C-alpha positions in Angstrom: -14.4 -6.8 65.9 -18.1 -7.5 65.3 -19.8 -3.8 65.3 -23.3 -3.5 66.3 -25.3 -1.2 63.7 -26.0 1.6 65.6 -29.5 3.6 65.0 -30.0 7.2 66.1 -33.6 7.5 67.6 -36.4 7.9 64.9 -38.0 11.2 64.8 -41.3 12.1 64.7 -41.7 15.1 62.6 -44.5 17.7 64.0 -43.4 20.8 62.0 -43.4 19.7 58.4 -41.2 23.0 57.7 -38.2 21.4 59.9 -35.4 19.7 58.6 -34.3 16.2 60.3 -31.9 13.6 60.4 -33.9 10.5 60.6 -31.0 8.1 60.9 -27.4 7.9 61.3 -25.7 4.5 61.3 -22.5 2.6 60.8 -21.0 -0.6 60.0 -17.7 -2.3 59.3 -16.8 -3.1 55.7 -13.6 -4.5 56.2 -12.5 -6.7 59.0 -9.4 -8.6 59.3 -8.9 -10.7 62.2 -11.3 -8.2 64.6 -9.5 -5.2 63.3 -12.0 -2.9 61.5 -10.1 -1.1 58.5 -13.0 0.7 57.0 -16.5 1.3 57.9 -19.8 2.5 56.3 -21.5 5.5 57.4 -25.1 6.1 56.5 -27.7 9.0 57.0 -31.3 9.7 56.2 -32.6 13.1 56.1 -36.1 14.7 56.0 -35.8 18.1 53.9 -39.6 19.3 53.8 -38.7 22.8 52.8 -36.1 21.9 50.2 -33.8 24.5 51.7 -30.8 22.2 52.7 -27.6 23.4 51.2 -25.1 20.9 52.5 -25.0 17.5 54.2 -21.5 16.8 56.2 -20.5 13.6 57.6 -17.6 13.7 59.8 -15.1 10.9 61.4 -13.7 12.4 64.5 -11.1 10.3 66.4 -12.0 10.6 69.9 -9.1 11.7 72.4 -8.6 10.8 75.9 -6.9 13.7 78.0 -7.8 12.1 81.2 -4.6 9.7 80.6 -2.4 12.7 81.3 -4.3 14.6 83.8 -5.6 11.9 85.7 -3.4 9.0 85.4 -0.1 11.2 84.9 0.8 9.4 81.4 3.8 11.4 79.9 2.7 13.9 76.9 5.6 12.3 74.9 3.9 8.7 75.3 0.5 9.8 74.3 1.0 9.3 70.7 2.5 5.9 71.1 -0.8 5.2 72.9 -3.2 6.6 70.8 -1.8 6.8 67.1 -2.5 10.5 65.8 -5.1 10.4 63.1 -7.1 13.5 61.4 -10.9 14.4 61.2 -12.1 13.3 57.8 -15.3 15.0 56.2 -17.1 14.2 53.2 -19.9 16.8 52.2 -22.9 16.3 50.0 -25.1 18.5 47.9 -28.7 17.4 48.4 -31.1 16.9 45.7 -34.6 18.7 45.6 -36.3 15.7 47.3 -37.9 15.7 50.7 -36.4 12.7 52.1 -33.0 11.4 50.9 -30.0 8.9 52.0 -26.4 9.5 52.1 -23.4 7.0 52.6 -19.7 7.3 52.2 -16.8 5.0 53.5 -14.1 5.7 55.9 -11.0 3.9 54.8 -7.8 2.5 56.6 -8.9 3.5 60.3 -5.9 3.5 62.6 -8.0 2.4 65.5 -6.7 2.3 68.7 -9.7 4.6 70.1 -13.4 5.1 69.6 -14.6 7.5 66.8 -17.5 10.2 67.0 -19.4 10.2 63.6 -21.3 13.2 62.9 -23.9 14.2 60.4 -25.0 17.8 60.0 -27.2 19.7 57.9 -27.1 23.5 57.0 -29.8 25.2 55.3 -30.1 28.4 53.2 -30.4 30.5 56.3 -27.4 29.1 58.2 -29.4 26.9 60.6 -27.5 23.8 61.7 -29.1 20.1 62.6 -26.5 17.6 63.8 -26.6 14.0 65.1 -23.8 12.2 66.6 -23.2 8.5 67.4 -19.8 6.9 68.7 -18.3 3.8 67.5 -17.4 1.0 70.0 -13.6 1.1 70.6 -11.6 0.0 67.2 -8.8 -2.0 67.5 -5.3 -0.7 66.6 -3.8 -4.2 65.9 -5.1 -7.7 64.6 -5.9 -10.1 66.9 -3.0 -13.0 66.7 -4.7 -14.3 70.1 -7.7 -15.1 68.9 -6.2 -16.8 65.6 -4.0 -18.7 67.9 -7.1 -20.0 70.1 -8.8 -21.2 67.0 -5.8 -23.2 66.5 -6.1 -24.8 69.6 -3.2 -22.4 71.2 -3.8 -21.1 74.6 -1.7 -18.3 75.7 -2.8 -17.1 79.2 -1.7 -14.3 81.5 -2.4 -13.4 84.9 -4.1 -10.0 85.0 -4.2 -7.7 88.0 -7.3 -5.5 88.5 -5.9 -2.7 90.3 -5.9 0.8 90.4 -2.3 1.6 89.7 -2.5 4.7 91.9 -3.2 2.5 94.9 -0.7 0.0 94.3 2.1 0.9 91.9 1.8 4.7 93.0 3.2 4.1 96.5 6.5 2.6 95.6 9.7 4.0 93.9 9.7 1.5 90.9 12.2 1.7 88.3 9.4 1.7 85.5 5.9 2.2 85.1 3.0 1.6 82.6 3.2 3.6 79.8 -0.7 4.3 80.0 0.1 5.8 83.6 -1.1 5.1 86.8 -4.3 4.1 85.5 -7.4 2.3 86.9 -8.5 -1.0 85.4 -12.0 -0.4 85.8 -11.6 2.5 83.0 -12.9 1.0 79.8 -10.3 2.4 77.5 -7.8 0.9 79.6 -9.2 -2.4 79.3 -10.0 -2.0 75.5 -6.0 -1.1 75.4 -5.2 -4.0 77.3 -7.0 -6.4 75.3 -6.0 -4.6 72.0 -2.2 -5.2 72.7 -3.0 -8.7 74.3 -4.4 -9.7 71.0 -1.5 -8.4 69.0 1.2 -10.2 70.8 -0.9 -13.7 71.3 -2.4 -13.5 74.6 -6.0 -14.7 74.4 -6.6 -15.2 78.1 -6.5 -12.9 81.4 -6.9 -14.8 84.4 -8.6 -12.4 87.0 -9.2 -12.9 90.6 -11.9 -12.4 93.1 -10.7 -8.9 93.8 -11.4 -8.4 90.1 -14.9 -9.5 90.4 -15.8 -7.2 93.4 -14.2 -4.1 91.5 -16.4 -5.4 88.1 -13.3 -5.8 86.2 -13.9 -9.3 85.7 -17.3 -8.9 84.4 -16.3 -5.9 82.2 -13.8 -7.8 80.6 -15.9 -10.8 80.0 -18.2 -8.4 78.0 -15.5 -7.4 75.8 -13.2 -9.5 73.3 -11.0 -11.6 75.4 -11.6 -14.7 77.1 -11.3 -14.5 81.0 -10.6 -17.2 83.4 -11.2 -17.1 87.1 -8.0 -17.1 89.7 -8.2 -18.2 93.0 -6.1 -17.8 95.6 -6.4 -18.4 99.8 -7.1 -15.4 101.6 -6.0 -14.5 105.0 -9.2 -16.3 106.5 -7.8 -19.5 105.8 -6.7 -21.6 108.9 -3.2 -22.9 108.3 -0.8 -25.5 110.0 -3.7 -27.4 111.6 -2.7 -30.7 109.9 0.1 -32.4 111.8 3.4 -33.2 110.0 2.8 -30.6 107.4 4.0 -27.0 107.3 2.7 -24.0 109.1 1.4 -22.7 105.7 -0.3 -26.0 104.8 -4.4 -25.4 104.4 -6.4 -28.6 104.9 -9.5 -28.9 103.2 -11.0 -31.3 105.2 -11.1 -28.7 108.0 -14.9 -27.7 107.5 -14.1 -23.9 107.7 -11.4 -24.0 104.9 -13.9 -26.2 102.7 -16.6 -23.5 103.4 -14.4 -20.5 102.4 -13.2 -22.5 99.3 -16.4 -23.5 98.2 -18.1 -20.1 98.8 -15.0 -18.6 96.5 -15.5 -20.9 93.6 -19.1 -20.6 93.5 -18.5 -17.0 92.8 -16.7 -17.7 89.7 -19.3 -20.3 88.6 -21.8 -17.5 88.2 -20.1 -16.4 85.3 -19.0 -19.8 83.7 -22.0 -19.8 81.0 -20.9 -16.6 79.4 -19.4 -17.2 75.8 -16.1 -15.4 77.0 -15.6 -17.5 79.9 -12.4 -19.7 79.3 -13.2 -23.1 78.4 -10.8 -25.9 78.3 -11.8 -29.1 76.6 -15.4 -27.4 76.9 -15.2 -27.2 80.7 -14.9 -23.6 82.4 -11.6 -23.1 83.7 -10.1 -21.8 86.8 -6.5 -21.2 88.0 -5.8 -22.2 91.5 -3.0 -19.9 92.8 -0.9 -21.3 95.6 -2.8 -24.7 95.3 0.6 -26.2 96.5 -0.8 -25.0 99.9 -4.0 -27.2 99.6 -3.9 -30.7 101.3 -6.7 -33.4 101.4 -8.1 -31.4 98.3 -10.1 -34.2 96.2 -13.7 -34.0 98.0 -13.9 -30.2 98.2 -12.4 -29.9 94.5 -15.2 -32.3 93.6 -17.9 -30.4 95.3 -16.4 -27.1 93.5 -16.7 -28.6 90.3 -20.3 -29.4 90.8 -21.4 -25.4 90.8 -19.8 -25.3 87.3 -22.0 -28.4 86.2 -25.1 -26.9 87.8 -24.4 -23.6 85.5 -22.7 -24.7 82.3 -23.6 -28.7 82.1 -20.0 -29.7 82.7 -17.6 -29.5 85.6 -14.5 -27.3 86.0 -11.4 -27.5 84.8 -8.9 -27.0 87.5 -5.1 -25.7 86.7 -3.2 -25.9 89.9 -0.3 -24.1 91.0 1.0 -27.4 92.8 4.4 -27.9 91.3 7.5 -26.9 93.4 10.0 -24.4 92.6 13.6 -24.5 91.3 15.7 -26.7 92.3 13.2 -29.1 93.6 12.4 -32.5 92.0 10.1 -35.3 92.6 12.8 -37.3 94.2 13.3 -34.8 97.3 12.4 -36.5 100.2 10.5 -33.4 101.5 8.4 -33.2 98.1 7.5 -37.1 98.5 6.3 -36.1 102.2 4.1 -33.1 101.1 2.5 -35.2 98.2 1.5 -37.9 100.5 -1.1 -35.4 101.7 -2.0 -34.0 98.2 -5.2 -35.4 96.5 -4.5 -34.8 92.9 -7.0 -36.8 91.2 -9.4 -34.0 90.7 -6.7 -31.6 89.4 -6.8 -31.3 85.6 -3.7 -29.5 84.6 -0.3 -28.6 86.9 1.5 -25.6 86.9 3.5 -23.3 89.2 3.5 -19.4 89.9 6.0 -17.1 88.1 8.3 -19.5 86.5 9.0 -21.8 89.2 11.4 -19.2 90.5 12.7 -19.1 94.1 14.3 -16.1 94.6 15.2 -16.4 98.3 18.8 -16.1 99.8 18.7 -19.8 100.4 18.5 -20.5 96.6 21.0 -17.5 95.8 22.7 -19.8 93.5 19.8 -20.8 91.4 18.1 -17.5 91.6 21.1 -15.7 90.1 21.6 -18.5 87.4 17.8 -19.0 86.7 18.1 -19.8 83.1 20.8 -22.2 83.8 18.0 -24.6 85.4 14.7 -23.3 84.0 14.5 -25.8 81.1 15.7 -28.4 83.0 13.1 -28.0 85.8 10.4 -27.7 82.8 11.8 -31.1 81.4 11.4 -33.0 85.1 8.4 -31.6 86.0 6.8 -31.8 82.4 7.8 -35.5 82.9 6.3 -35.9 86.3 2.8 -34.4 85.4 2.1 -36.5 82.1 3.1 -39.6 84.2 0.0 -38.6 86.5 -2.2 -38.2 83.1 -2.5 -34.7 83.9 -1.5 -31.6 81.5 1.5 -29.6 82.0 1.3 -25.7 81.9 4.5 -23.9 81.7 4.8 -20.8 83.5 6.9 -17.9 81.8 8.3 -14.6 83.4 10.1 -11.8 81.8 11.9 -11.3 85.2 11.1 -11.1 88.9 11.9 -8.7 92.0 9.6 -7.7 94.7 12.2 -5.5 96.8 10.9 -2.6 95.2 7.3 -3.0 96.3 6.8 -5.3 99.5 10.4 -4.2 101.1 11.9 -7.7 100.9 15.5 -6.6 100.1 16.9 -9.8 100.9 15.3 -11.2 97.7 17.6 -12.1 94.9 16.2 -10.6 91.7 15.6 -13.2 88.6 17.3 -11.1 85.6 14.8 -9.3 83.4 15.4 -8.7 79.5 13.3 -8.9 76.4 15.9 -11.4 75.1 15.9 -13.6 78.1 11.7 -13.3 77.9 12.2 -14.8 74.3 14.5 -17.7 75.3 12.4 -18.7 78.0 9.3 -18.8 75.9 11.1 -20.9 73.5 11.8 -23.0 76.4 8.3 -23.2 77.5 6.8 -23.9 74.1 8.9 -27.0 73.8 7.5 -28.7 76.7 3.9 -27.2 76.5 0.6 -28.9 75.4 -0.3 -25.8 73.6 -0.9 -23.8 76.5 1.7 -21.5 78.4 0.8 -19.0 81.2 2.7 -15.9 81.5 3.2 -14.4 85.2 2.0 -11.5 84.5 0.3 -9.1 82.2 0.5 -6.0 84.5 2.4 -6.9 88.0 4.7 -3.7 88.1 4.9 -4.4 91.8 7.0 -7.6 91.2 8.9 -7.0 88.0 6.6 -9.3 86.0 4.8 -7.2 83.7 5.0 -7.4 79.9 2.5 -4.7 79.7 4.1 -1.8 77.5 6.2 0.3 79.8 7.8 3.9 80.0 11.2 2.5 79.6 10.6 -0.7 77.8 8.1 0.3 75.6 6.9 -2.8 73.5 9.6 -4.7 73.7 8.0 -7.5 75.6 5.0 -7.8 73.4 7.0 -7.9 70.3 9.5 -10.9 71.4 6.3 -12.6 72.3 4.4 -12.1 69.2 7.7 -12.9 67.2 7.7 -16.5 69.3 4.4 -17.2 69.1 4.0 -16.4 64.9 7.0 -18.9 64.8 5.3 -21.4 66.8 1.9 -21.3 65.3 3.4 -21.8 62.0 5.0 -25.2 62.8 2.4 -26.3 65.5 -0.2 -28.6 64.4 -2.6 -27.5 66.9 -5.3 -29.7 67.7 -6.6 -28.8 71.0 -10.1 -28.4 71.3 -10.2 -25.6 73.5 
């Protein structure tokens, strides 16, 4: 983490007899993979009366009781999220000079929080002068995700920018976030997610227009993770107007549909020049969720890409959720019919949503035996995608079931477990071009979360980290992100 040198405002001394803290700063002295282990604290005092008896510098770990009181985090989980750390104190006896500087190094910070740095002067009469500064959030974990990205390996995850009380809090779910029913607008929540994501190797969050509206998108951009825009069709799009296609089809040659699409994409383009906006092959990336519903899209895609060229200098890179679900193949007549109306020339990479799964009762056999078909589906559609000279981006899930949240009780659960997730990751990486997508980071409503939870803890992050460490040690990398 790059910590900025923070200065307390310089004080102009008007009473020559008053002791004053002129400066209080900190800077990292040991940083490994964005994790700050040691910091140097420096303070400078003015002691005109020469009566200061003691100078004290403290490092105080910040606590966050609102996670318990506001978000409902269990007390027993608090220490799992914010590792306990003692207040540290260093004392100095000043020399008999009017102006003097003191410094100390605090080593082996546990991190996972912010810290308050306090400088305090005590004079011979017991009078106290004190100044404080707060550090930025200091990571608990080293940033594996950044290391992978520097090797050309992208591990992206769909991120839900929700207030969990309004979403997860409504349903009787079998598990909940370890952080409690948090609001993603909370800076500490965001930093926790970024810290944990980096630990397990995730280096990109896809965030949608709702996240832009809530301010989460921009706040994440200004922290230490890459962010890509995630588009999805709203209810305002006209569907079923193209003869010969299903009722869910969105014709982008329909002027009102194109106008909506371009308006949505232009919003993301406003962020594309930001250093932390995801670039793939130096082009700002957009994940088009439910792009299978878009037809006759080439002209609209090209217009949308031009927004990014104006802002960033290069057109956008579209990762499109276009590939069909298990067990569909490119030889199916239904797919051939649909793809006659698909204009894929302006799509750069093909993927699907939530691990290519279809858990409807019509596909019960495939949902109940999902893992018997997953890798074969990867192979079939990776070959198809590469035959079009497009990049193939595998999608991986820890499990799936939306019966708890959306009430779709006729859906068949896709089995969920850390070991199944581990095996799915291994399969996905076999067919990846050094980019995999995880659906999702934190959708507890559909059972697709990998974020640490009350019942499963850090199990999914640990499995992901294990797989990626092995993959990165054998991968030649080479992608230019």
